[in-house]
C-alpha positions in Angstrom: 1.0 21.2 -3.5 1.1 18.5 -6.1 3.5 18.9 -9.0 1.1 17.0 -11.2 -2.0 18.4 -12.8 -5.2 17.2 -11.0 -7.2 15.7 -13.9 -11.0 16.0 -13.7 -13.1 13.8 -15.9 -13.9 16.6 -18.3 -10.1 17.0 -19.0 -9.4 13.2 -19.6 -9.0 11.4 -22.9 -10.8 8.2 -23.7 -8.1 5.9 -22.1 -7.9 8.0 -19.0 -11.7 8.0 -18.6 -11.7 4.2 -19.0 -9.2 3.8 -16.2 -11.0 6.5 -14.1 -14.2 4.4 -14.4 -12.4 1.2 -13.3 -10.8 3.0 -10.3 -14.1 4.5 -9.1 -16.4 1.6 -9.8 -15.6 -0.5 -6.8 -14.7 2.2 -4.3 -13.5 0.9 -0.9 -15.7 2.5 1.8 -12.7 3.0 4.0 -10.8 5.2 1.5 -12.1 8.3 -0.4 -10.9 8.1 -4.0 -12.2 11.4 -5.4 -12.2 15.1 -4.5 -15.5 17.0 -4.8 -14.5 18.2 -8.3 -14.2 14.5 -9.5 -10.3 14.5 -9.6 -8.7 11.4 -8.0 -6.8 11.5 -4.7 -3.4 10.2 -4.0 -1.8 7.7 -6.4 -5.0 7.3 -8.4 -4.5 10.7 -10.1 -0.9 9.5 -11.0 -2.3 6.3 -12.5 -4.9 8.1 -14.6 -2.2 10.4 -16.1 -0.5 7.3 -17.7 -3.3 4.8 -18.2 -1.1 2.0 -19.6 1.1 1.8 -16.5 -1.6 3.0 -14.2 -4.0 0.3 -15.3 -1.3 -2.4 -14.7 -0.5 -0.9 -11.3 -4.2 -0.8 -10.3 -4.6 -4.5 -11.4 -1.7 -5.5 -9.2 -2.9 -3.4 -6.3 -6.3 -5.0 -6.7 -4.8 -8.5 -6.5 -2.8 -7.5 -3.4 -5.8 -6.0 -1.7 -8.6 -8.4 -2.7 -7.1 -11.7 -3.8 -4.0 -12.2 -1.7 -3.5 -15.0 0.8 -2.2 -12.8 3.6 -4.8 -11.8 6.1 -6.0 -8.2 6.0 -4.3 -7.5 9.3 -1.0 -9.0 8.1 -1.2 -7.1 4.7 -1.9 -3.8 6.4 1.0 -4.3 8.8 3.3 -4.7 5.8 1.8 -1.6 4.1 2.0 0.5 7.2 5.7 -0.5 7.6 6.3 0.8 4.1 4.4 4.0 4.9 6.6 4.5 8.0 9.8 3.7 6.2 9.0 5.9 3.2 7.4 8.6 5.4 4.4 8.5 3.1 1.6 10.5 4.7 -1.0 9.4 2.1 -0.2 5.7 2.5 -0.3 6.0 6.3 -3.6 7.8 6.3 -5.3 5.6 3.8 -4.0 2.3 5.2 -4.6 3.2 8.9 -8.3 3.5 7.9 -8.1 0.1 6.2 -6.1 -1.3 9.1 -8.7 -0.2 11.6 -11.3 -2.1 9.6 -9.0 -5.1 9.6 -8.7 -5.0 13.4 -5.4 -3.2 14.0 -5.5 -1.1 17.1 -4.4 2.5 17.4 -1.5 1.4 19.6 -0.4 -1.2 17.1 -0.5 1.3 14.2 1.3 3.9 16.3 4.1 1.4 17.1 4.4 0.6 13.4 4.5 4.3 12.4 7.1 5.1 15.1 9.1 1.9 14.1 8.9 1.0 17.8 9.0 -2.6 19.2 5.7 -4.3 18.8 4.8 -7.7 20.2 2.2 -9.5 18.0 0.8 -12.8 19.4 -0.1 -14.1 15.9 3.1 -15.8 14.5 2.2 -14.9 10.9 1.7 -11.2 11.8 4.9 -11.1 13.9 6.8 -12.6 10.9 5.3 -10.1 8.5 6.4 -7.3 10.8 10.0 -8.7 11.1 10.4 -9.4 7.4 8.8 -6.1 6.4 11.1 -4.1 8.6 14.2 -6.1 7.6 13.5 -5.7 3.8 12.8 -2.0 4.1 15.8 -1.3 6.4 18.4 -3.7 4.9 16.9 -4.6 1.6 17.4 -8.3 2.2 17.1 -11.2 4.7 20.0 -13.1 6.0 19.8 -16.9 5.8 18.4 -17.4 9.3 15.7 -14.7 8.8 14.9 -16.2 5.3 14.5 -19.7 6.7 12.3 -18.4 9.5 10.1 -16.5 7.1 9.7 -19.5 4.8 8.8 -21.7 7.8 6.1 -19.3 8.8 4.8 -17.9 5.5 5.9 -20.6 3.0 7.7 -19.6 -0.2 4.5 -18.4 -1.9 3.6 -16.3 1.2 7.1 -14.7 1.2 6.8 -13.9 -2.5 3.4 -12.3 -1.8 4.8 -10.3 1.1 7.8 -9.0 -0.9 5.4 -8.0 -3.7 3.2 -6.0 -1.3 6.3 -4.2 0.0 7.7 -3.6 -3.5 4.3 -2.3 -4.8 3.7 0.1 -1.9 7.3 1.3 -2.0 6.8 2.2 -5.7 3.5 4.0 -4.8 5.3 5.9 -2.0 8.1 6.9 -4.4 5.6 8.3 -6.9 3.7 10.1 -4.2 6.9 11.7 -3.0 8.3 12.6 -6.5 5.1 14.3 -7.5 4.5 15.9 -4.0 1.1 14.4 -3.7 -0.4 15.6 -0.4 -1.4 13.2 2.4 
């Protein structure tokens, strides 16, 4: 049971309704954003409660999902690593659906969820997996891992990857704090 009130459109103020409209306008077919009563699922209900911050978070999330340079598979590998590390049922469920659309197999997603060894033939995806796990488990990369990551992803790619991990870690923290169901 969520600790946070589920806001339906009839209970939202003008700013909340504006953000609600932005959130629901371009709904991803792989993820359901609303409950039958019109309230938002997962982190989106959190965002609408505080539209100033929620709007900024949604804009960053949109850049990550739709305008990033990482492939959809690589991005979803990183997000699923966060979901596994943070034990975030909502993130895992939502991003396994997106991951399937991006071409991740059930076996690949299960290995990520279990934090099991996973051999990925694509060097970028393998690097994303290594870096994501290291940043989540140790909070840093040693010099050799950093050099390897930059050689594969480039500096801008590593900045993007660390932003993906940080953003979804923040979302997982909020989901846990407010006991948002998966």
